[in-house]
N, C-alpha and C positions, 0 to 999 in steps of 0.2 A: 532199526537202524542199519543203514547200508554202509559199505565202504570198509568194514572190519571183517577180515577173514582170519581171525586169531583164535577162533575156538571158544572165546569168552562169551558169557552171557550178554545180551543186549544192554542189560542194566548195570554191567560191570563198570568199574572205575578204569580210565585209561590214562596212561602217562602222556606227557606232552609229545614224546617221540612217537608213540602209537597213533595219536591223533594226527600229527604232522604227516606221517607216512600215509595214513589212510585218506587224508583230504588233500594231499599234495602241497602242503603249506609247511615252510621251514619253521623250526622251533623258535628262532629269534623273532620271526614275524608274529608268532602266537604270543610271545612274552611282550612284544611291543603293543599288540592289540589289547593286552590286559591292561596296560597303562592308559590307552586311548578310550577304552569302552568300560566304564565303571561297572556295568552290569555283568561283565565277563569276570567271574572270580571262581576259578577252580580251587579245589581244596588244596591246602599246602600242608605237607607233613614235615617231620623233623628234616632239617637240612635243606628246607625250601623246595623239596620235591613236589611238583604239581600233579594232582590227579583230577582229571576231567570227568564230570559226571555226564550222563546222556544229555541233559538239558544244556550243559556247557558246550558240548559237541555240536547240537543244533544251532546254538547261538554262533558258534564259530562258522558253521555253514552258511548262516544267514548273512554274517558280516562278509564272508568270502564272496557270496553272490552279489550283495550290494556293491562292494567295492570293486571286485574284479570282473563281474559279468554286467552289472548295470552302470558301472562308471561313477559311482558316488565318491566324493571325498570322504576321508575318515570323519570329518566334522558333519558332513551331510548324512552319512550313514548312521552316525550316532543320533542325529536329530530324528531319523526315521524310526530308529529303535525306541527312542525316548517317547515319541509321539504315538505310535501305533503298535510297536513291538513287532516280533517276527510273525505273530498271528494275524496282523493286519490283513484285511481281506479287500478284494476289489470292490465289493459292494459298499464298503465304507468310503472309498475314494471316488466313486462314480456318482455324478449328479443324478438325482431321482427324477428331475423335471428337465425338459428340453430347455435350452437357452432361449432367450427372447428372439423371436424371428425364425426359429427353427421349428419346423412342423414335426420332424422326427428326432428322437433322441440320438445323440452321436455317441459312438463308442470312444471311450477315453482310455488311453494306455495308462494303466496304474503306475508305471515307472515315471511317466511325465508328471502325474498328479503328485507322487511323492517328492519328485525333484522340486516342483513348484512350491510345495509346502515347506521344504527345506529351505528354499530361497526366502520364502515369506518369513520363516522363523528367524533367519540370519538378518533380515531387514529390521524385523521388530526388535531384535537385540541391539542392532546398530543405532536405531532411533532412541532406544530407551538409555543408552550410555552416553 
């Protein structure tokens, strides 16, 4: 795990402040993301003190990448995580056969595919309601 220069073991639990400082995310944003992303559930000890496990930190990194680097809305990022999770690979999202009329397979930006899937999911939910 990168970003932590605190002398702790990579598998150590980290406080919300430590995670926020290492990743450049304010604590109130992390608490808000916990409300918006049900899969983000750090351990809570007495007094409500949060402890992030390594997998929680990786999930926060993924959420940060989706929202702040790739431009997803929180709802869209949530859909991506629910659909494929942070381990989703490009191969899953890339068509294996060329589209009709194309003799060569085309490169597909996985961010575009994830965004389109998010839009598709939003449309399916809208039609179902």
